[in-house]
C-alpha positions, 0 to 999 in steps of 0.5 A: 331267382339269379340269373347266370347266363354269360359266355365265357372260359378261364384259363387253366388256373390249377394244375390237372393230372395227365389221363389215359383213358377216362378223365373228370371232364365237368363238374357242377358246384352250384346247381341253381337253376339246372337238371335235376336228379330222380328226386327233382332235387337240383344237385351237383354233378361230376361228369366223366369222359372216356377218350378210349376206342374201347368201354371201360369197366369202373367197377371198384374204382373211386371219386373223393373230394379229400386227398387224404382219403383216396377211397371215399366213394367207389364205384359199383359195377358200372361201364362207361361206353367208348368215347362215352360220358358218365354222370355222377350226381355228387349229392351227398345221398350215396346210391350205388344201384348201377341199374340207377343213377348214381349219387355219391356221398359227398357233395361239391364245395363251390368255394372249390376243393379237391376233387380227384378219380382213382382206379386200384392197381391190379396187382395189389388193389391199391388206389392209382390216380387217374385224374384230377383237379388238384390241389383244388378246383376254383370258385364257381358262381352258381350254374357255371361248370368247370372242366376240360374243353372238348375239340370237335371235327365235322365230317360231311360223309354224305354232302347235298349235290353229291351222286347216288343211285334210285330205282323205282319200281313198276307194278309189274315188278311189284312185291316179289323183286322188292322182296325176294333175292334173286339179285342177278335177276334184279331182286332188291331183297329188302331187309334180307342179307345182301339187300339193296338196304342192307349191303354196301356190296349190292350191285345197283349199277344198273340203277339210275344215277342223279345228283342229290336232291332226288325229286320233281316239282310240277310247279317249279318250286323244289328245282333249287333243291334237285340236283343238276349233275346228273341230274336229279329229276326222277319224275320221267320214272317216278310221277304217276308210276309209284309212290316209293323210291329206292335211293343208295350212297355208299360213304367212308369211315376211315375209322369208327374209333375216331367218331363220337356222333353220326347225324342223318340230316334230311329234307324231304317231302311227302317222307322216307324211311332211312337206313344204315348198313340195314339198321333203321335210322329214322323214319318220317311220316311213315306208319305203314308196312315197307313194300314196293309201293308203300305210301307217305301217310298224308301229304304234307305242306312244302315249307318241311323242305325249309328245315334239316330234320335230324335223325341219329345214327348208332356209331354201333351200326357203323364199320370202318371202310365202306358204309351203305346210306339206303332211304326209300323215298316216299309220296302220297300218291302216285300223281303227286305234284311233287317229291324230294329226297335231299340226304346228308350223313355228317359225323363228328369227332370229340378230343379233349384237353387237359386244360380246365376251363369254365363253361357258362352253359353246363352241359352234363351228358354232352360235349363240353364247348370251347367257350371264350375268356372273359370276366365272369358276371352274376348275382345281379341285383336287385332281383324280381320281385323286389326291383324297386319301380321309379316314379315316373315323375322327374323326382324319382330317386335313381336306382341302385344295382350290384353285380359280381364279377370275377376275374378269369384268366386277365384281371378286370379292368371296366364294369359298367351298366348300359340303362335307358327308358324304353327303346332310347339308344344305349347312350346311357352308361354308368361305370360300377365300382368296387371301391367301397364309395357309395353306393358300392358296400366294401372295397374289393369284395367283387361286388360291384355298384352303381346308381341309375338316374331315373328321372327321365322314365314317364309314368308307366314306361319301362325302365331297362340295364344291363351289365358289361364287364372288360378285361385287360385283353379287351374281351368283353362279358355281359349280363344278361348274356344274351347268348340266343337272341331268339330265346334269352333276355337282353335286359333286367328291367321295370316299370314306373308307377303309374297312377291311372292303374292303381285303382284297377280292380283287375290284375294289370299287364303292362305290354311294351312291343316297339313300333305297336300300333295303338290297336296292337301289334298286326305282325305274324310274330315278332318281340316284346316285353311284359311286367306283371305281378312285379316280374319283368320279362325281357325279349319274349317271342308273341305271334298272332293267336287264332284264325277268325279274331285276326279281323278284329280291331283288337287281336289275340296273341301268343306269348311263349317266354324264354327258357330260365324266365317262366311266366308267374300267372298267380303267386301261388301257382308254378310258372308256365312256358307261355299263355294266350292273350285273348280278345273278347272284342267281339263278347260284349260281356267280356266273361265268355272266356272266363266263365266257360273254362270256370263251368268245365270246372265245375263239371270236372272237365280238362279246363284252362286257368282263364281270367280278365287283365287290364293291358297297357300296351306301351304304357297307354290303355289297350283293353280288357283281355283274357289271359288263358292257359296255353295247352301243354303238360303243365296244364295236364298236370294241373288238370290231374292228367299224365303230363307225358301223355300225347295232347294233339291241338286240333284246328280242323275238321280232319284232324290228321292234317291240321293237328299240333303235338303239344307233348311227346313231340319227339314221337311220330303221330301214329296214335292219332292216326289209329284213332282216325282210322279205327271208326272208319265205316268199312270196319265191321260194327263189332270191331270199331265198338271194341275199339271204343271200349278198349281205347277211348275213355267214354265217360270222361269223353261225355263228360267233356262234350256235354261241358261244351254244350253247356257252353254254347261251344259253336266252334267245337267238333270241327276245330279249336279242340284237343285230343288227349292219350294216357300214353303211359297208363291206360292207352285210352 
């Protein structure tokens, strides 16, 4: 697989026309690893952007890749929203149903060609040029897009520490005050015209004032988040009085036409429901009906405030002028030891520039970044699974590497490889040349070559390298790009041959963790590398797995691979995002994990793939451990279940408190709440029975439980199991 993720931007290489309103904002002409169309194909695409403050109907407009044929492909009756984008697949499939994804009748040439957008002249219907890459856009490497920079301006409309007003209703005031609309008498009029959460002009002058965050903490942990001038401490009116607090803050937007996106950012504990001008824009930990004393579903861990949780606010709900942010903050109990409500509202305006540039990270449907200048690096070779392995001896031959380099604004001045065994300092470098002198094959073809010595790589050690290109302006780009240190590789790599593993009857997982103790890493989370089935994976996230196994001498671990670098666990199977490397330290047979999942397969119950591997840690034998599939959409699909269903991993008897959502993570957990509530013994038996028949796949559940019994699964029932709901089909 070609790995091209570099951070650079080209100069304006081509003339482009001016435009008013709609422009060609981004194109991708060689989609190797990007988004897929509705058929599952990676096709070329064209993105249009409407910079106007009003929608534009494209009915009768044309796209063409031939300057001589201005009416090559015509748009159906579709509209591009104000400040909105429209993606058109340049696939050659020629699909014009306005209710479905659009496909042109032509595809884009990765070698570069003309691309024009035309609209009909209202007087005679003849095509009029709107925008074009003329005479052509440049040749594009795989997964590098080309288009216009978007200039983003961020405005914080509501900031932390700003003053708002809040009120806590007592039980004596109750629901009548919350819902009724006698505003002169102090009613709130929830969701009513003129109400507290609907109207900016609602009179809240008698409410308490406080700087955000609004909250309290009887143990002291939240005080750094609580406002000070005036104090946001609400404990004297909220603690042991109610579970709901109503908060209001006005904010001013000069012109909605200049705003592209608006986001509500929240730090909260235990929950909230947020509104902008009466429209609900976000809620957390609340599936209950709104009332004066609405509670959060459950208590949440205080660590939730360490993250800003974001919620999109539709531009249609804003007005030019004064707007209202209203939030009902929620506690799980009136005597809860803490509470926090800390909102921010941030708007982003977007404008385009006329100068086309390169984008190493395409952004279909999103605003383009600015990028940075520098050479393009791509098509590094050799690539997995065909990278030769060093011999692990002093006679090991050099490894010849190549990379394609394309200049953007400035000429390329140098290309080099940085390499070495294990975690050696980056002191070993070789210059790559494009002069036709061996190992370079052809002078001036843009393919740079070098030979990397491997004589100092010992048996079982990893050997890694990366590329750097510098232009005459001293701008340096990298391959791998290493754009995100927490989700991208830094190096290419391989592992030297090791005679001690050559005759292994088990597959060999070669694992590398810097500074690891002999018995394996003990840090909660860390990063490392591994080599399996002749594929090398660099800078992957790993963490301790399980609870009781953390006390074992040989522990269990989670492996979470970087995007676009998924793990190949079997040659004929689909790659996966991660897996669990489980210790069988307490299982002297070394077969329990493998055999129990094999039993699940034989009984027709959902199961994980599982198999034993020989693990070499930093070139030394570590042990025989089990590779076990991680739960997720691919596991569901492999078991014949709908991957779009909701999957929960349960860690405790009360599955509401210790459940990890593996799929549909953008949704709440109300389905899990319903499953928890339905068997309540206070509910009539007939109602519980009806729920079971309608909402639980009884036969599959019985089969699954029988399988767990056959496996003598002592954990099951109080922890370490999954709950799955066929959300999209049966609902069971």
